[in-house]
PQR file of N, CA, C, O and H, with PARSE charges and radii, in Angstrom:
ATOM      1  N   MET A   1      -9.590  23.098  92.290 -0.4000 1.5000
ATOM      2  CA  MET A   1     -10.139  23.891  93.943 -0.0000 2.0000
ATOM      3  C   MET A   1      -9.348  24.389  94.514  0.5500 1.7000
ATOM      4  O   MET A   1      -8.122  24.301  94.576 -0.5500 1.4000
ATOM      5  N   THR A   2     -10.573  25.320  95.259 -0.4000 1.5000
ATOM      6  CA  THR A   2     -10.453  26.400  95.811 -0.0000 2.0000
ATOM      7  C   THR A   2      -9.548  26.086  97.424  0.5500 1.7000
ATOM      8  O   THR A   2      -9.193  24.923  97.615 -0.5500 1.4000
ATOM      9  H   THR A   2     -11.569  25.391  95.208  0.4000 1.0000
ATOM     10  N   ASN A   3      -9.255  27.032  98.393 -0.4000 1.5000
ATOM     11  CA  ASN A   3      -9.129  26.673  99.705 -0.0000 2.0000
ATOM     12  C   ASN A   3     -10.404  26.483 100.304  0.5500 1.7000
ATOM     13  O   ASN A   3     -10.957  27.578 100.407 -0.5500 1.4000
ATOM     14  H   ASN A   3      -9.544  27.976  98.237  0.4000 1.0000
ATOM     15  N   LEU A   4     -10.997  25.695 100.676 -0.4000 1.5000
ATOM     16  CA  LEU A   4     -12.023  24.934 100.863 -0.0000 2.0000
ATOM     17  C   LEU A   4     -12.381  25.211 102.882  0.5500 1.7000
ATOM     18  O   LEU A   4     -11.404  25.073 103.618 -0.5500 1.4000
ATOM     19  H   LEU A   4     -10.547  24.805 100.593  0.4000 1.0000
ATOM     20  N   PRO A   5     -13.068  25.391 103.207 -0.5600 1.5000
ATOM     21  CA  PRO A   5     -13.151  25.382 104.972  0.2800 2.0000
ATOM     22  C   PRO A   5     -13.344  24.101 105.130  0.5500 1.7000
ATOM     23  O   PRO A   5     -14.018  23.510 104.286 -0.5500 1.4000
ATOM     24  N   HIS A   6     -12.776  23.372 106.282 -0.4000 1.5000
ATOM     25  CA  HIS A   6     -12.465  22.054 106.707 -0.0000 2.0000
ATOM     26  C   HIS A   6     -13.336  20.955 106.528  0.5500 1.7000
ATOM     27  O   HIS A   6     -13.273  19.812 106.077 -0.5500 1.4000
ATOM     28  H   HIS A   6     -12.229  23.852 106.967  0.4000 1.0000
ATOM     29  N   ASP A   7     -14.355  21.874 107.154 -0.4000 1.5000
ATOM     30  CA  ASP A   7     -15.616  20.744 107.718 -0.0000 2.0000
ATOM     31  C   ASP A   7     -16.218  20.795 105.704  0.5500 1.7000
ATOM     32  O   ASP A   7     -15.965  19.789 105.041 -0.5500 1.4000
ATOM     33  H   ASP A   7     -14.406  22.803 107.520  0.4000 1.0000
ATOM     34  N   TYR A   8     -16.752  21.672 105.193 -0.4000 1.5000
ATOM     35  CA  TYR A   8     -16.705  20.980 103.584 -0.0000 2.0000
ATOM     36  C   TYR A   8     -15.587  20.009 103.042  0.5500 1.7000
ATOM     37  O   TYR A   8     -15.702  18.817 102.759 -0.5500 1.4000
ATOM     38  H   TYR A   8     -16.958  22.489 105.732  0.4000 1.0000
ATOM     39  N   TYR A   9     -14.418  20.865 102.964 -0.4000 1.5000
ATOM     40  CA  TYR A   9     -13.399  19.414 102.562 -0.0000 2.0000
ATOM     41  C   TYR A   9     -13.741  18.587 103.447  0.5500 1.7000
ATOM     42  O   TYR A   9     -14.689  18.118 102.817 -0.5500 1.4000
ATOM     43  H   TYR A   9     -14.325  21.834 103.193  0.4000 1.0000
ATOM     44  N   VAL A  10     -13.746  17.868 104.659 -0.4000 1.5000
ATOM     45  CA  VAL A  10     -13.948  16.651 104.995 -0.0000 2.0000
ATOM     46  C   VAL A  10     -15.685  15.820 105.065  0.5500 1.7000
ATOM     47  O   VAL A  10     -15.746  14.737 105.647 -0.5500 1.4000
ATOM     48  H   VAL A  10     -12.977  18.249 105.171  0.4000 1.0000
ATOM     49  N   THR A  11     -16.890  16.376 104.492 -0.4000 1.5000
ATOM     50  CA  THR A  11     -17.949  16.097 103.912 -0.0000 2.0000
ATOM     51  C   THR A  11     -17.529  15.941 102.692  0.5500 1.7000
ATOM     52  O   THR A  11     -17.744  14.811 102.254 -0.5500 1.4000
ATOM     53  H   THR A  11     -16.840  17.255 104.019  0.4000 1.0000
ATOM     54  N   LEU A  12     -17.059  16.591 102.050 -0.4000 1.5000
ATOM     55  CA  LEU A  12     -17.043  16.428 100.376 -0.0000 2.0000
ATOM     56  C   LEU A  12     -15.843  15.094 100.358  0.5500 1.7000
ATOM     57  O   LEU A  12     -15.721  14.354  99.383 -0.5500 1.4000
ATOM     58  H   LEU A  12     -16.885  17.509 102.405  0.4000 1.0000
ATOM     59  N   LEU A  13     -15.169  14.989 101.385 -0.4000 1.5000
ATOM     60  CA  LEU A  13     -14.232  13.321 101.227 -0.0000 2.0000
ATOM     61  C   LEU A  13     -15.010  12.142 101.706  0.5500 1.7000
ATOM     62  O   LEU A  13     -15.335  11.195 100.989 -0.5500 1.4000
ATOM     63  H   LEU A  13     -15.269  15.591 102.177  0.4000 1.0000
ATOM     64  N   LYS A  14     -15.240  12.253 102.772 -0.4000 1.5000
ATOM     65  CA  LYS A  14     -16.521  11.152 103.114 -0.0000 2.0000
ATOM     66  C   LYS A  14     -18.078  10.998 101.962  0.5500 1.7000
ATOM     67  O   LYS A  14     -18.896  10.088 102.097 -0.5500 1.4000
ATOM     68  H   LYS A  14     -14.976  13.022 103.354  0.4000 1.0000
ATOM     69  N   ILE A  15     -18.167  11.919 101.066 -0.4000 1.5000
ATOM     70  CA  ILE A  15     -19.191  11.706 100.319 -0.0000 2.0000
ATOM     71  C   ILE A  15     -18.255  10.806  99.062  0.5500 1.7000
ATOM     72  O   ILE A  15     -18.540   9.636  98.808 -0.5500 1.4000
ATOM     73  H   ILE A  15     -17.502  12.658 100.956  0.4000 1.0000
ATOM     74  N   LEU A  16     -17.284  11.439  98.450 -0.4000 1.5000
ATOM     75  CA  LEU A  16     -16.640  10.864  97.382 -0.0000 2.0000
ATOM     76  C   LEU A  16     -16.068   9.456  97.985  0.5500 1.7000
ATOM     77  O   LEU A  16     -16.261   8.462  97.286 -0.5500 1.4000
ATOM     78  H   LEU A  16     -17.052  12.390  98.657  0.4000 1.0000
ATOM     79  N   LEU A  17     -15.531   9.328  98.955 -0.4000 1.5000
ATOM     80  CA  LEU A  17     -15.343   7.977  99.328 -0.0000 2.0000
ATOM     81  C   LEU A  17     -16.556   6.690  99.438  0.5500 1.7000
ATOM     82  O   LEU A  17     -16.455   5.579  98.917 -0.5500 1.4000
ATOM     83  H   LEU A  17     -15.374  10.136  99.523  0.4000 1.0000
ATOM     84  N   LYS A  18     -17.635   7.170 100.219 -0.4000 1.5000
ATOM     85  CA  LYS A  18     -18.463   6.375 100.301 -0.0000 2.0000
ATOM     86  C   LYS A  18     -18.810   5.707  98.735  0.5500 1.7000
ATOM     87  O   LYS A  18     -19.205   4.560  98.525 -0.5500 1.4000
ATOM     88  H   LYS A  18     -17.717   8.072 100.642  0.4000 1.0000
ATOM     89  N   LYS A  19     -18.643   6.369  98.102 -0.4000 1.5000
ATOM     90  CA  LYS A  19     -19.239   6.314  96.802 -0.0000 2.0000
ATOM     91  C   LYS A  19     -18.546   5.723  95.745  0.5500 1.7000
ATOM     92  O   LYS A  19     -19.016   5.270  94.701 -0.5500 1.4000
ATOM     93  H   LYS A  19     -18.322   7.300  98.273  0.4000 1.0000
ATOM     94  N   SER A  20     -17.055   5.784  96.218 -0.4000 1.5000
ATOM     95  CA  SER A  20     -16.121   5.085  95.170 -0.0000 2.0000
ATOM     96  C   SER A  20     -15.927   3.747  95.452  0.5500 1.7000
ATOM     97  O   SER A  20     -16.005   3.490  96.654 -0.5500 1.4000
ATOM     98  H   SER A  20     -16.673   6.152  97.066  0.4000 1.0000
ATOM     99  N   PRO A  21     -15.572   2.294  94.311 -0.5600 1.5000
ATOM    100  CA  PRO A  21     -15.096   1.817  94.431  0.2800 2.0000
ATOM    101  C   PRO A  21     -13.778   1.639  94.699  0.5500 1.7000
ATOM    102  O   PRO A  21     -12.913   2.396  94.258 -0.5500 1.4000
ATOM    103  N   CYS A  22     -13.469   0.334  95.655 -0.4000 1.5000
ATOM    104  CA  CYS A  22     -12.019   0.703  96.251 -0.0000 2.0000
ATOM    105  C   CYS A  22     -11.112   0.726  95.450  0.5500 1.7000
ATOM    106  O   CYS A  22     -10.042   1.180  95.854 -0.5500 1.4000
ATOM    107  H   CYS A  22     -14.172  -0.281  96.013  0.4000 1.0000
ATOM    108  N   ALA A  23     -11.198   0.309  94.209 -0.4000 1.5000
ATOM    109  CA  ALA A  23      -9.758   0.552  93.427 -0.0000 2.0000
ATOM    110  C   ALA A  23      -9.260   2.339  93.623  0.5500 1.7000
ATOM    111  O   ALA A  23      -8.169   2.909  93.584 -0.5500 1.4000
ATOM    112  H   ALA A  23     -12.067  -0.059  93.880  0.4000 1.0000
ATOM    113  N   ASP A  24     -10.618   2.781  93.832 -0.4000 1.5000
ATOM    114  CA  ASP A  24     -10.980   3.725  92.824 -0.0000 2.0000
ATOM    115  C   ASP A  24     -10.404   5.319  94.134  0.5500 1.7000
ATOM    116  O   ASP A  24     -10.039   6.456  93.836 -0.5500 1.4000
ATOM    117  H   ASP A  24     -11.504   2.319  93.863  0.4000 1.0000
ATOM    118  N   LYS A  25     -10.581   4.616  95.610 -0.4000 1.5000
ATOM    119  CA  LYS A  25     -10.122   5.171  96.281 -0.0000 2.0000
ATOM    120  C   LYS A  25      -9.038   5.164  96.645  0.5500 1.7000
ATOM    121  O   LYS A  25      -8.932   5.421  97.844 -0.5500 1.4000
ATOM    122  H   LYS A  25     -10.878   3.692  95.852  0.4000 1.0000
ATOM    123  N   PHE A  26      -8.014   4.951  96.056 -0.4000 1.5000
ATOM    124  CA  PHE A  26      -6.113   4.784  96.656 -0.0000 2.0000
ATOM    125  C   PHE A  26      -6.330   6.097  95.407  0.5500 1.7000
ATOM    126  O   PHE A  26      -6.014   7.081  96.075 -0.5500 1.4000
ATOM    127  H   PHE A  26      -8.101   4.742  95.082  0.4000 1.0000
ATOM    128  N   ARG A  27      -6.722   6.680  93.860 -0.4000 1.5000
ATOM    129  CA  ARG A  27      -6.883   6.626  93.227 -0.0000 2.0000
ATOM    130  C   ARG A  27      -7.241   8.692  93.686  0.5500 1.7000
ATOM    131  O   ARG A  27      -6.706   9.734  93.306 -0.5500 1.4000
ATOM    132  H   ARG A  27      -6.979   5.881  93.317  0.4000 1.0000
ATOM    133  N   LEU A  28      -8.266   8.410  94.541 -0.4000 1.5000
ATOM    134  CA  LEU A  28      -8.874   9.947  94.868 -0.0000 2.0000
ATOM    135  C   LEU A  28      -7.970  10.151  95.840  0.5500 1.7000
ATOM    136  O   LEU A  28      -8.166  11.321  96.172 -0.5500 1.4000
ATOM    137  H   LEU A  28      -8.701   7.564  94.850  0.4000 1.0000
ATOM    138  N   VAL A  29      -6.958   9.649  96.600 -0.4000 1.5000
ATOM    139  CA  VAL A  29      -6.358   9.792  97.586 -0.0000 2.0000
ATOM    140  C   VAL A  29      -5.148  10.539  97.257  0.5500 1.7000
ATOM    141  O   VAL A  29      -4.669  11.569  97.732 -0.5500 1.4000
ATOM    142  H   VAL A  29      -6.800   8.700  96.331  0.4000 1.0000
ATOM    143  N   GLU A  30      -4.850   9.912  96.507 -0.4000 1.5000
ATOM    144  CA  GLU A  30      -3.659  10.470  95.354 -0.0000 2.0000
ATOM    145  C   GLU A  30      -3.786  12.153  95.074  0.5500 1.7000
ATOM    146  O   GLU A  30      -2.964  13.027  95.348 -0.5500 1.4000
ATOM    147  H   GLU A  30      -5.239   9.076  96.120  0.4000 1.0000
ATOM    148  N   VAL A  31      -5.142  12.276  94.419 -0.4000 1.5000
ATOM    149  CA  VAL A  31      -5.012  13.340  94.130 -0.0000 2.0000
ATOM    150  C   VAL A  31      -5.597  14.336  95.212  0.5500 1.7000
ATOM    151  O   VAL A  31      -5.161  15.486  95.149 -0.5500 1.4000
ATOM    152  H   VAL A  31      -5.810  11.566  94.197  0.4000 1.0000
ATOM    153  N   LEU A  32      -6.265  14.128  95.920 -0.4000 1.5000
ATOM    154  CA  LEU A  32      -6.605  15.192  97.399 -0.0000 2.0000
ATOM    155  C   LEU A  32      -5.503  15.528  98.148  0.5500 1.7000
ATOM    156  O   LEU A  32      -5.396  16.549  98.828 -0.5500 1.4000
ATOM    157  H   LEU A  32      -6.618  13.194  95.971  0.4000 1.0000
ATOM    158  N   GLU A  33      -4.384  14.341  97.969 -0.4000 1.5000
ATOM    159  CA  GLU A  33      -3.406  14.633  99.108 -0.0000 2.0000
ATOM    160  C   GLU A  33      -1.952  15.875  98.093  0.5500 1.7000
ATOM    161  O   GLU A  33      -1.118  16.634  98.587 -0.5500 1.4000
ATOM    162  H   GLU A  33      -4.470  13.512  97.417  0.4000 1.0000
ATOM    163  N   ARG A  34      -2.294  15.498  96.386 -0.4000 1.5000
ATOM    164  CA  ARG A  34      -1.714  16.230  95.909 -0.0000 2.0000
ATOM    165  C   ARG A  34      -2.475  18.197  96.067  0.5500 1.7000
ATOM    166  O   ARG A  34      -1.786  19.069  96.596 -0.5500 1.4000
ATOM    167  H   ARG A  34      -2.972  14.882  95.985  0.4000 1.0000
ATOM    168  N   GLU A  35      -3.628  18.446  95.614 -0.4000 1.5000
ATOM    169  CA  GLU A  35      -4.752  19.404  95.968 -0.0000 2.0000
ATOM    170  C   GLU A  35      -4.443  20.429  97.367  0.5500 1.7000
ATOM    171  O   GLU A  35      -4.364  21.647  97.525 -0.5500 1.4000
ATOM    172  H   GLU A  35      -4.189  17.738  95.183  0.4000 1.0000
ATOM    173  N   ALA A  36      -4.289  18.936  98.489 -0.4000 1.5000
ATOM    174  CA  ALA A  36      -3.752  19.471 100.174 -0.0000 2.0000
ATOM    175  C   ALA A  36      -2.829  20.235  99.841  0.5500 1.7000
ATOM    176  O   ALA A  36      -2.864  21.445 100.063 -0.5500 1.4000
ATOM    177  H   ALA A  36      -4.353  17.947  98.361  0.4000 1.0000
ATOM    178  N   MET A  37      -1.491  19.399  99.029 -0.4000 1.5000
ATOM    179  CA  MET A  37      -0.101  19.895  99.502 -0.0000 2.0000
ATOM    180  C   MET A  37      -0.024  22.275  98.232  0.5500 1.7000
ATOM    181  O   MET A  37       0.465  23.400  98.333 -0.5500 1.4000
ATOM    182  H   MET A  37      -1.462  18.416  98.849  0.4000 1.0000
ATOM    183  N   ARG A  38      -1.001  21.348  97.255 -0.4000 1.5000
ATOM    184  CA  ARG A  38      -1.125  22.620  96.413 -0.0000 2.0000
ATOM    185  C   ARG A  38      -1.318  24.184  97.374  0.5500 1.7000
ATOM    186  O   ARG A  38      -0.679  25.231  97.471 -0.5500 1.4000
ATOM    187  H   ARG A  38      -1.398  20.434  97.172  0.4000 1.0000
ATOM    188  N   ILE A  39      -2.764  23.531  98.058 -0.4000 1.5000
ATOM    189  CA  ILE A  39      -3.499  24.731  98.862 -0.0000 2.0000
ATOM    190  C   ILE A  39      -2.034  25.005  99.884  0.5500 1.7000
ATOM    191  O   ILE A  39      -1.185  25.896  99.916 -0.5500 1.4000
ATOM    192  H   ILE A  39      -3.283  22.680  97.979  0.4000 1.0000
ATOM    193  N   ALA A  40      -2.289  23.601 100.741 -0.4000 1.5000
ATOM    194  CA  ALA A  40      -1.692  24.540 101.920 -0.0000 2.0000
ATOM    195  C   ALA A  40      -0.066  24.233 101.900  0.5500 1.7000
ATOM    196  O   ALA A  40       0.441  23.421 102.675 -0.5500 1.4000
ATOM    197  H   ALA A  40      -2.979  22.877 100.714  0.4000 1.0000
ATOM    198  N   ALA A  41       0.911  25.201 100.631 -0.4000 1.5000
ATOM    199  CA  ALA A  41       2.211  25.044  99.972 -0.0000 2.0000
ATOM    200  C   ALA A  41       3.227  26.022 101.194  0.5500 1.7000
ATOM    201  O   ALA A  41       4.330  25.853 101.716 -0.5500 1.4000
ATOM    202  H   ALA A  41       0.499  25.860 100.002  0.4000 1.0000
ATOM    203  N   SER A  42       2.064  27.169 101.279 -0.4000 1.5000
ATOM    204  CA  SER A  42       2.902  28.160 102.665 -0.0000 2.0000
ATOM    205  C   SER A  42       2.784  27.853 103.395  0.5500 1.7000
ATOM    206  O   SER A  42       3.189  28.691 104.200 -0.5500 1.4000
ATOM    207  H   SER A  42       1.168  27.306 100.855  0.4000 1.0000
ATOM    208  N   CYS A  43       2.038  26.148 104.393 -0.4000 1.5000
ATOM    209  CA  CYS A  43       1.998  25.952 105.635 -0.0000 2.0000
ATOM    210  C   CYS A  43       2.043  24.559 106.023  0.5500 1.7000
ATOM    211  O   CYS A  43       0.971  23.980 106.198 -0.5500 1.4000
ATOM    212  H   CYS A  43       1.709  25.467 103.739  0.4000 1.0000
ATOM    213  N   PRO A  44       3.186  23.911 106.188 -0.5600 1.5000
ATOM    214  CA  PRO A  44       3.543  22.729 105.562  0.2800 2.0000
ATOM    215  C   PRO A  44       2.645  21.838 106.859  0.5500 1.7000
ATOM    216  O   PRO A  44       2.617  20.608 106.906 -0.5500 1.4000
ATOM    217  N   ALA A  45       1.843  22.883 108.005 -0.4000 1.5000
ATOM    218  CA  ALA A  45       1.850  21.722 109.033 -0.0000 2.0000
ATOM    219  C   ALA A  45       0.208  21.720 108.252  0.5500 1.7000
ATOM    220  O   ALA A  45      -0.192  20.581 108.015 -0.5500 1.4000
ATOM    221  H   ALA A  45       1.865  23.882 107.967  0.4000 1.0000
ATOM    222  N   ILE A  46      -0.514  22.579 107.942 -0.4000 1.5000
ATOM    223  CA  ILE A  46      -1.473  22.614 107.844 -0.0000 2.0000
ATOM    224  C   ILE A  46      -2.252  21.035 106.457  0.5500 1.7000
ATOM    225  O   ILE A  46      -3.349  20.479 106.503 -0.5500 1.4000
ATOM    226  H   ILE A  46      -0.189  23.505 108.134  0.4000 1.0000
ATOM    227  N   SER A  47      -0.868  20.783 105.256 -0.4000 1.5000
ATOM    228  CA  SER A  47      -0.939  20.574 104.224 -0.0000 2.0000
ATOM    229  C   SER A  47      -0.559  18.896 104.765  0.5500 1.7000
ATOM    230  O   SER A  47      -0.823  17.917 104.067 -0.5500 1.4000
ATOM    231  H   SER A  47       0.023  21.235 105.218  0.4000 1.0000
ATOM    232  N   GLN A  48      -0.045  18.828 105.823 -0.4000 1.5000
ATOM    233  CA  GLN A  48      -0.183  17.533 106.682 -0.0000 2.0000
ATOM    234  C   GLN A  48      -0.775  16.789 107.378  0.5500 1.7000
ATOM    235  O   GLN A  48      -0.823  15.559 107.408 -0.5500 1.4000
ATOM    236  H   GLN A  48       0.170  19.624 106.390  0.4000 1.0000
ATOM    237  N   ALA A  49      -1.368  17.758 108.113 -0.4000 1.5000
ATOM    238  CA  ALA A  49      -2.546  17.398 108.549 -0.0000 2.0000
ATOM    239  C   ALA A  49      -4.092  17.418 107.524  0.5500 1.7000
ATOM    240  O   ALA A  49      -5.169  17.210 108.084 -0.5500 1.4000
ATOM    241  H   ALA A  49      -1.330  18.757 108.088  0.4000 1.0000
ATOM    242  N   LYS A  50      -4.050  17.594 106.546 -0.4000 1.5000
ATOM    243  CA  LYS A  50      -4.891  17.282 105.584 -0.0000 2.0000
ATOM    244  C   LYS A  50      -4.957  15.992 105.104  0.5500 1.7000
ATOM    245  O   LYS A  50      -5.894  15.198 105.021 -0.5500 1.4000
ATOM    246  H   LYS A  50      -3.175  17.763 106.091  0.4000 1.0000
ATOM    247  N   SER A  51      -3.382  15.904 104.699 -0.4000 1.5000
ATOM    248  CA  SER A  51      -2.843  14.658 104.406 -0.0000 2.0000
ATOM    249  C   SER A  51      -3.227  13.750 105.147  0.5500 1.7000
ATOM    250  O   SER A  51      -3.963  12.967 104.546 -0.5500 1.4000
ATOM    251  H   SER A  51      -2.621  16.548 104.766  0.4000 1.0000
ATOM    252  N   SER A  52      -3.016  13.439 106.445 -0.4000 1.5000
ATOM    253  CA  SER A  52      -2.798  12.960 107.046 -0.0000 2.0000
ATOM    254  C   SER A  52      -4.554  12.060 107.353  0.5500 1.7000
ATOM    255  O   SER A  52      -4.780  10.871 107.573 -0.5500 1.4000
ATOM    256  H   SER A  52      -2.418  14.075 106.933  0.4000 1.0000
ATOM    257  N   LEU A  53      -5.744  13.535 107.210 -0.4000 1.5000
ATOM    258  CA  LEU A  53      -7.065  12.636 107.438 -0.0000 2.0000
ATOM    259  C   LEU A  53      -7.359  12.391 106.296  0.5500 1.7000
ATOM    260  O   LEU A  53      -8.483  11.892 106.248 -0.5500 1.4000
ATOM    261  H   LEU A  53      -5.560  14.502 107.031  0.4000 1.0000
ATOM    262  N   VAL A  54      -6.696  12.544 104.919 -0.4000 1.5000
ATOM    263  CA  VAL A  54      -7.484  11.514 103.947 -0.0000 2.0000
ATOM    264  C   VAL A  54      -7.083  10.452 104.258  0.5500 1.7000
ATOM    265  O   VAL A  54      -7.927   9.648 104.655 -0.5500 1.4000
ATOM    266  H   VAL A  54      -5.782  12.949 104.958  0.4000 1.0000
ATOM    267  N   THR A  55      -5.505   9.984 104.196 -0.4000 1.5000
ATOM    268  CA  THR A  55      -5.389   8.732 104.888 -0.0000 2.0000
ATOM    269  C   THR A  55      -5.820   7.768 105.128  0.5500 1.7000
ATOM    270  O   THR A  55      -6.019   6.658 104.635 -0.5500 1.4000
ATOM    271  H   THR A  55      -4.819  10.637 103.874  0.4000 1.0000
ATOM    272  N   ARG A  56      -6.135   8.988 107.058 -0.4000 1.5000
ATOM    273  CA  ARG A  56      -7.339   8.153 108.004 -0.0000 2.0000
ATOM    274  C   ARG A  56      -8.659   7.693 107.342  0.5500 1.7000
ATOM    275  O   ARG A  56      -9.172   6.669 107.793 -0.5500 1.4000
ATOM    276  H   ARG A  56      -5.973   9.890 107.459  0.4000 1.0000
ATOM    277  N   ILE A  57      -9.204   8.275 106.421 -0.4000 1.5000
ATOM    278  CA  ILE A  57     -10.328   8.163 105.892 -0.0000 2.0000
ATOM    279  C   ILE A  57     -10.566   7.198 104.982  0.5500 1.7000
ATOM    280  O   ILE A  57     -11.591   6.525 105.087 -0.5500 1.4000
ATOM    281  H   ILE A  57      -8.788   9.107 106.054  0.4000 1.0000
ATOM    282  N   VAL A  58      -9.902   7.037 104.225 -0.4000 1.5000
ATOM    283  CA  VAL A  58      -9.058   5.798 102.998 -0.0000 2.0000
ATOM    284  C   VAL A  58      -9.314   4.614 103.898  0.5500 1.7000
ATOM    285  O   VAL A  58     -10.188   3.748 103.928 -0.5500 1.4000
ATOM    286  H   VAL A  58      -9.069   7.583 104.140  0.4000 1.0000
ATOM    287  N   MET A  59      -8.225   4.886 104.635 -0.4000 1.5000
ATOM    288  CA  MET A  59      -7.456   2.979 105.207 -0.0000 2.0000
ATOM    289  C   MET A  59      -9.322   2.840 106.159  0.5500 1.7000
ATOM    290  O   MET A  59     -10.029   1.845 105.998 -0.5500 1.4000
ATOM    291  H   MET A  59      -7.514   5.590 104.611  0.4000 1.0000
ATOM    292  N   ARG A  60      -9.631   3.705 106.807 -0.4000 1.5000
ATOM    293  CA  ARG A  60     -11.446   3.136 107.395 -0.0000 2.0000
ATOM    294  C   ARG A  60     -12.537   2.603 106.559  0.5500 1.7000
ATOM    295  O   ARG A  60     -13.356   1.759 106.921 -0.5500 1.4000
ATOM    296  H   ARG A  60      -9.057   4.513 106.938  0.4000 1.0000
ATOM    297  N   GLY A  61     -12.442   3.427 104.898 -0.4000 1.5000
ATOM    298  CA  GLY A  61     -13.259   3.405 104.747 -0.0000 2.0000
ATOM    299  C   GLY A  61     -12.893   2.186 103.284  0.5500 1.7000
ATOM    300  O   GLY A  61     -13.800   1.850 102.522 -0.5500 1.4000
ATOM    301  H   GLY A  61     -11.776   4.113 104.603  0.4000 1.0000
ATOM    302  N   ALA A  62     -11.317   1.625 103.112 -0.4000 1.5000
ATOM    303  CA  ALA A  62     -10.956   0.630 102.683 -0.0000 2.0000
ATOM    304  C   ALA A  62     -11.559  -0.417 103.275  0.5500 1.7000
ATOM    305  O   ALA A  62     -12.066  -1.122 102.402 -0.5500 1.4000
ATOM    306  H   ALA A  62     -10.581   1.897 103.731  0.4000 1.0000
ATOM    307  N   LYS A  63     -11.847  -1.099 105.000 -0.4000 1.5000
ATOM    308  CA  LYS A  63     -11.672  -2.111 105.775 -0.0000 2.0000
ATOM    309  C   LYS A  63     -13.080  -2.553 105.166  0.5500 1.7000
ATOM    310  O   LYS A  63     -13.603  -3.608 105.523 -0.5500 1.4000
ATOM    311  H   LYS A  63     -11.436  -0.526 105.710  0.4000 1.0000
TER
END
């Protein structure tokens, strides 16, 4: 993945999480968090915001 615009990133997450079974959502979150850390390694605030976003989306989707 490259450094995607924020809106594209959020839309992609929503689509993937909607189509993923519950067990796969947690695996998907791990991959996305790692990718967010890699993309924003030079800016901890961006990395933390993306990780937080992923966690919030998954926790809502897992209910």
